[in-house]
C-alpha positions as CSV (number, residue, x, y, z in Angstrom):
1,X,22.2,-30.5,-19.2
2,X,21.6,-28.3,-16.2
3,X,19.0,-29.7,-13.7
4,X,16.6,-27.3,-12.1
5,X,13.3,-25.5,-12.3
6,X,12.5,-23.9,-15.6
7,X,10.0,-21.2,-14.3
8,X,7.0,-20.5,-12.2
9,X,4.2,-23.0,-13.0
10,X,1.3,-21.6,-11.0
11,X,0.3,-19.9,-7.8
12,X,-2.6,-21.2,-5.6
13,X,-4.3,-18.8,-3.2
14,X,-6.6,-20.0,-0.4
15,X,-9.8,-17.9,-0.4
16,X,-12.9,-17.7,1.7
17,X,-15.3,-16.8,-1.1
18,X,-14.5,-18.0,-4.6
19,X,-17.0,-15.7,-6.3
20,X,-15.7,-12.7,-4.4
21,X,-12.1,-13.5,-5.3
22,X,-13.0,-14.2,-9.0
23,X,-14.6,-10.7,-9.2
24,X,-11.6,-9.1,-7.6
25,X,-9.0,-10.8,-9.8
26,X,-11.1,-10.3,-12.9
27,X,-12.5,-6.9,-12.4
28,X,-9.8,-5.1,-10.5
29,X,-6.6,-6.8,-11.8
30,X,-7.9,-7.8,-15.3
31,X,-7.2,-11.5,-15.0
32,X,-8.9,-13.8,-17.5
33,X,-11.2,-16.5,-16.0
34,X,-10.4,-19.8,-17.6
35,X,-12.3,-22.3,-15.4
36,X,-14.7,-22.2,-12.4
37,X,-16.0,-25.0,-10.1
38,X,-17.8,-25.0,-6.7
39,X,-14.6,-24.6,-4.7
40,X,-12.2,-22.9,-7.0
41,X,-11.2,-21.2,-10.3
42,X,-8.3,-20.9,-12.7
43,X,-7.4,-17.5,-14.0
44,X,-4.6,-16.2,-16.2
45,X,-2.6,-13.0,-15.8
46,X,-0.3,-13.0,-18.8
47,X,1.7,-16.2,-18.7
48,X,0.8,-16.7,-15.0
49,X,-1.7,-19.5,-14.1
50,X,-3.5,-18.5,-10.9
51,X,-5.6,-20.9,-8.9
52,X,-8.2,-19.7,-6.3
53,X,-9.1,-22.5,-3.9
54,X,-11.8,-22.2,-1.2
55,X,-10.3,-23.1,2.1
56,X,-11.9,-23.0,5.6
57,X,-8.5,-22.2,7.1
58,X,-7.9,-19.1,4.9
59,X,-6.2,-16.2,6.6
60,X,-8.3,-13.5,8.1
61,X,-5.6,-10.8,8.1
62,X,-2.4,-10.2,6.3
63,X,0.7,-12.2,7.3
64,X,3.1,-9.9,9.1
65,X,6.2,-10.6,6.9
66,X,7.2,-9.1,3.6
67,X,6.2,-12.2,1.5
68,X,4.0,-11.0,-1.5
69,X,3.2,-11.6,-5.1
70,X,4.1,-9.0,-7.7
71,X,2.3,-8.7,-11.0
72,X,3.9,-7.0,-14.0
73,X,2.0,-4.0,-15.5
74,X,2.8,-2.1,-18.7
75,X,4.1,1.4,-18.2
76,X,1.1,3.0,-20.0
77,X,-1.4,1.1,-17.8
78,X,0.2,1.6,-14.5
79,X,-1.3,4.9,-13.4
80,X,-4.9,3.9,-14.2
81,X,-4.5,0.5,-12.6
82,X,-2.8,2.0,-9.5
83,X,-5.7,4.5,-9.1
84,X,-8.3,1.7,-9.5
85,X,-6.4,-0.5,-6.9
86,X,-6.0,2.3,-4.3
87,X,-9.7,3.1,-4.7
88,X,-10.8,-0.5,-4.1
89,X,-8.1,-2.0,-1.9
90,X,-6.1,-1.5,1.3
91,X,-2.5,-0.3,0.6
92,X,-0.1,-2.2,2.8
93,X,3.3,-0.5,1.9
94,X,4.7,2.6,0.3
95,X,7.0,2.0,-2.7
96,X,10.7,2.4,-1.9
97,X,12.1,0.1,-4.6
98,X,13.3,0.6,-8.2
99,X,10.3,1.0,-10.6
100,X,6.8,2.2,-9.9
101,X,4.9,-0.1,-7.6
102,X,1.6,-0.2,-5.7
103,X,1.3,-2.7,-2.8
104,X,-2.2,-3.8,-1.8
105,X,-4.3,-6.5,-0.2
106,X,-6.7,-8.8,-2.0
107,X,-10.1,-9.6,-0.2
108,X,-8.4,-12.4,1.8
109,X,-5.5,-10.3,3.0
110,X,-2.9,-11.8,0.5
111,X,-0.2,-9.2,-0.1
112,X,0.1,-8.2,-3.7
113,X,1.9,-5.7,-5.8
114,X,1.7,-4.3,-9.3
115,X,5.2,-3.3,-10.6
116,X,6.8,-1.7,-13.7
117,X,10.1,-3.3,-14.5
118,X,11.7,-6.7,-14.5
119,X,14.8,-8.5,-13.3
120,X,17.0,-6.6,-15.8
121,X,15.8,-3.1,-14.7
122,X,16.3,-4.1,-11.1
123,X,19.8,-5.4,-11.6
124,X,20.7,-2.3,-13.7
125,X,19.5,-0.2,-10.7
126,X,21.9,-2.0,-8.4
127,X,24.8,-1.9,-10.9
128,X,24.4,1.9,-11.2
129,X,24.3,2.4,-7.4
130,X,27.0,0.3,-5.7
131,X,26.4,2.0,-2.4
132,X,23.5,-0.4,-1.8
133,X,26.0,-3.2,-1.2
134,X,24.1,-5.6,-3.6
135,X,26.4,-7.9,-5.5
136,X,25.0,-8.5,-9.1
137,X,26.1,-11.6,-11.1
138,X,26.2,-12.0,-14.8
139,X,26.3,-9.5,-17.6
């Protein structure tokens, strides 16, 4: 049996204001609120379990590197969601990758993305364009 992780369990984000973050993730991104307590909340975004945890040391501006969280969006919902996001959020990057994407900040400056596509569409993109220099493994 192969030993290793089997998937992503959950993501915890430090937030300054739990209620503000719940409203953002629920109302702008459409996450389902599953539990709330004084200093946190659990939400679901498809199979993803997201924890919001109040933290006095939360960031006050976006981290300068490229680290971010990308959420999957159905093709038919992308345009409407992207318009809602760009009307309510700061966009931090223009899309230059395979598949439609919108890159934006949450209220605490966490870098987020909505994206159409998956690992297979990304790999197919690189298989079809060997000039990128990306080595793709597997079928």
